[in-house]
C-alpha positions as CSV (number, residue, x, y, z in Angstrom):
1,M,0.2,0.0,0.2
2,A,1.7,3.5,-1.0
3,F,1.2,5.3,2.5
4,F,1.6,8.9,2.0
5,L,-0.5,10.6,0.9
6,V,-4.3,26.2,-6.6
7,L,-3.0,28.0,-4.1
8,F,-5.9,31.2,-2.9
9,A,-4.7,34.6,-2.2
10,G,-6.4,37.7,-1.0
11,F,-5.2,38.3,2.2
12,S,-3.2,40.4,4.4
13,P,-0.1,38.7,6.1
14,C,-2.0,39.9,9.5
15,L,-5.0,38.8,8.6
16,A,-3.4,35.3,8.1
17,E,-1.3,35.2,11.0
18,Q,-4.6,35.9,13.3
19,D,-6.7,33.3,11.6
20,L,-4.1,30.9,11.5
21,S,-3.9,30.5,15.0
22,Q,-8.1,30.4,15.0
23,I,-7.6,27.6,12.6
24,L,-5.0,25.5,13.9
25,G,-7.5,26.1,17.4
26,G,-9.9,24.9,15.7
27,I,-9.1,21.9,14.6
28,K,-7.3,21.1,18.0
29,K,-10.8,21.1,19.5
30,K,-12.5,19.6,17.0
31,Y,-10.0,16.4,17.0
32,A,-7.9,16.1,20.5
33,G,-10.7,14.9,22.7
34,L,-11.8,12.5,20.5
35,P,-11.9,8.9,22.0
36,G,-11.0,7.2,18.6
37,L,-12.1,8.0,15.2
38,A,-13.3,6.1,11.6
39,V,-13.2,8.4,8.1
40,P,-13.3,6.9,4.9
41,Y,-10.9,8.4,2.0
42,E,-9.4,7.9,-1.6
43,R,-6.0,7.7,-2.2
44,E,-4.3,9.3,-5.5
45,I,-0.7,9.0,-6.2
46,V,0.1,11.4,-8.4
47,T,4.0,11.6,-10.3
48,R,5.6,14.5,-11.2
49,S,4.5,14.0,-15.0
50,M,0.9,13.6,-14.3
51,A,0.7,16.7,-12.3
52,I,2.3,19.1,-14.6
53,L,-0.7,17.8,-17.3
54,G,-3.1,18.6,-14.4
55,D,-6.3,16.9,-14.7
56,Q,-5.6,15.4,-18.0
57,V,-4.7,12.5,-16.1
58,K,-5.5,10.2,-13.5
59,G,-3.2,9.0,-10.6
60,D,-3.1,5.3,-8.9
61,R,-6.6,4.7,-7.1
62,A,-7.2,3.6,-3.8
63,T,-10.4,3.4,-1.5
64,G,-10.7,2.3,2.1
65,R,-11.3,3.3,5.9
66,I,-8.7,4.6,8.2
67,F,-9.2,4.0,12.0
68,F,-7.2,5.8,14.7
69,K,-7.4,5.8,18.0
70,P,-4.8,8.1,20.2
71,P,-2.0,8.1,20.7
72,H,-0.7,5.7,17.5
73,N,-3.1,3.0,17.2
74,L,-3.6,3.1,13.2
75,K,-5.5,1.0,10.6
76,V,-6.1,1.7,7.2
77,Q,-8.4,-1.1,5.4
78,Q,-7.9,-0.4,1.8
79,E,-11.1,-2.4,-0.2
80,T,-10.0,-0.9,-3.7
81,P,-8.7,-1.8,-6.2
82,A,-7.9,-4.9,-3.4
83,P,-7.9,-5.6,-0.1
84,E,-4.8,-4.8,2.0
85,D,-4.8,-3.9,5.9
86,L,-2.1,-1.3,7.6
87,V,-2.0,-1.6,10.8
88,T,-0.2,-0.3,13.6
89,D,0.0,0.2,17.9
90,G,3.0,2.6,17.2
91,D,5.6,0.1,17.6
92,L,5.2,-2.4,14.7
93,L,3.7,-2.1,11.4
94,W,2.0,-4.7,9.6
95,W,1.1,-4.4,6.1
96,Y,-1.2,-7.6,4.8
97,I,-1.5,-8.4,0.9
98,P,-4.0,-11.0,1.1
99,E,-4.0,-11.1,-2.1
100,K,0.1,-12.5,-2.2
101,K,-0.4,-13.8,1.0
102,Q,2.4,-12.6,2.5
103,A,2.7,-10.0,5.4
104,H,5.0,-7.0,5.8
105,R,6.8,-6.7,9.5
106,I,8.0,-2.9,9.4
107,P,9.8,-1.8,12.8
108,S,7.8,1.4,13.7
109,S,11.3,3.3,14.2
110,K,11.5,3.1,10.1
111,L,8.6,5.3,9.2
112,G,8.9,7.3,12.6
113,R,8.3,10.4,11.4
114,E,5.5,9.5,8.4
115,L,3.9,8.0,11.1
116,R,3.8,10.6,13.8
117,L,2.4,12.7,11.4
118,L,-0.6,10.9,10.6
119,S,-0.9,10.7,14.7
120,D,-0.6,14.1,15.2
121,I,-3.2,15.1,12.1
122,F,-6.2,13.2,13.5
123,Q,-5.1,14.5,17.2
124,G,-5.7,18.2,15.8
125,L,-2.3,19.2,14.4
126,R,-1.0,18.4,18.3
127,G,2.6,19.8,18.1
128,V,2.1,20.6,14.5
129,E,3.8,24.2,14.9
130,E,6.8,22.2,16.6
131,S,8.1,20.3,13.5
132,F,6.8,22.2,10.4
133,V,6.7,25.6,9.2
134,V,2.6,26.4,9.2
135,V,1.3,28.5,6.3
136,L,-2.2,29.6,5.3
137,V,-1.2,29.4,2.0
138,G,-5.7,29.6,0.5
139,E,-8.9,30.9,2.0
140,D,-12.1,30.7,0.0
141,E,-16.4,29.6,1.1
142,K,-14.9,25.8,0.7
143,G,-12.4,25.5,3.0
144,L,-8.6,26.4,4.2
145,T,-5.5,25.6,2.9
146,L,-2.8,25.1,5.5
147,E,1.3,24.2,4.2
148,L,3.3,22.7,6.6
149,T,6.8,22.6,5.9
150,P,8.7,20.1,7.8
151,N,11.3,22.2,9.9
152,P,14.2,20.9,9.6
153,P,14.1,19.8,6.4
154,W,12.9,15.3,5.6
155,P,15.1,14.6,2.6
156,D,11.8,12.8,0.8
157,I,9.4,15.2,2.0
158,R,8.6,18.3,0.6
159,H,5.6,20.3,2.2
160,I,2.8,18.7,3.0
161,N,-1.0,20.8,2.3
162,I,-3.8,20.2,4.7
163,W,-7.8,21.3,3.1
164,V,-9.8,22.2,6.3
165,R,-13.6,23.0,6.2
166,P,-14.7,26.4,7.4
167,K,-16.5,26.5,10.7
168,E,-16.2,23.3,11.2
169,Y,-12.4,22.6,11.1
170,T,-12.5,19.1,9.6
171,I,-10.1,18.0,8.1
172,Q,-10.9,17.2,4.1
173,R,-8.2,16.6,2.3
174,V,-4.0,15.9,3.0
175,E,-1.5,16.4,0.6
176,V,2.1,15.1,1.1
177,H,4.1,16.4,-1.8
178,N,7.6,14.9,-2.6
179,V,10.9,16.5,-3.3
180,M,10.6,14.8,-7.1
181,G,7.8,16.8,-8.2
182,G,5.1,14.0,-6.9
183,L,2.7,14.2,-4.6
184,T,0.2,11.1,-2.9
185,R,-3.2,12.8,-2.3
186,F,-6.2,11.5,0.7
187,N,-9.4,12.6,0.3
188,L,-11.2,12.3,3.8
189,G,-15.2,11.9,3.9
190,E,-17.4,12.1,6.6
191,L,-15.5,11.5,10.1
192,T,-17.4,9.5,12.8
193,E,-16.5,9.4,16.0
194,Q,-15.3,5.6,17.7
195,K,-16.1,5.7,21.3
196,K,-14.9,2.1,21.7
197,F,-12.7,-0.5,19.7
198,K,-12.7,-4.2,20.2
199,P,-9.1,-5.4,22.7
200,D,-7.0,-7.1,19.5
201,F,-8.6,-4.5,16.5
202,F,-4.9,-2.8,16.1
203,T,-3.4,-5.6,16.5
204,F,-2.4,-8.6,13.7
205,V,-1.6,-11.8,14.0
206,P,-0.8,-13.9,10.2
207,A,-2.8,-16.5,9.7
208,P,-1.3,-20.2,8.8
209,G,0.0,-20.4,5.2
210,V,0.7,-16.6,5.1
211,R,4.6,-15.5,4.6
212,V,6.0,-13.1,7.3
213,I,8.7,-10.9,5.5
214,E,10.9,-8.5,7.5
215,D,11.5,-4.8,6.4
């Protein structure tokens, strides 16, 4: 599973700085107190050449659902084009591909920043200003656009754009832009609060016959 995931103008720097503080506070209030959440997603991977052509071509697409329980429990259940599961408790990450009867076992330390970013996003951009330069780059009646630039820089990621619904402060889209000019885009559907999960929901035990690959 590929995991990661039109600017607007017309506002003064002073107004943008004031609005940014309000927006970050609104996002934090929306997400920080949730015991857990579920949200449908559509993921698209766009290469640099595709990005240049714009809407003339469509990237590699997948759909499914994301489940999160703070602080680090995450499950991504891909439904199309083929079922796949990505599960982590913050210490160990499993990528299960039923069609191939394979399960990749990956120490979370190898994906630390990416996993921490997702955890921080679903906890209301917790501590985001400690690791990123955050700028409000777009604002209209449909949404607000934040640009997060890693500080210090990351070797592979140039910046992350996040679209937020006005007033509700729900996150609608996350775009991860890489240094090669491509991006991974997650369009998020309606968020559902999850008060409880089954005890083993964020664990994975390979079934007999599944080949485990150490990554």
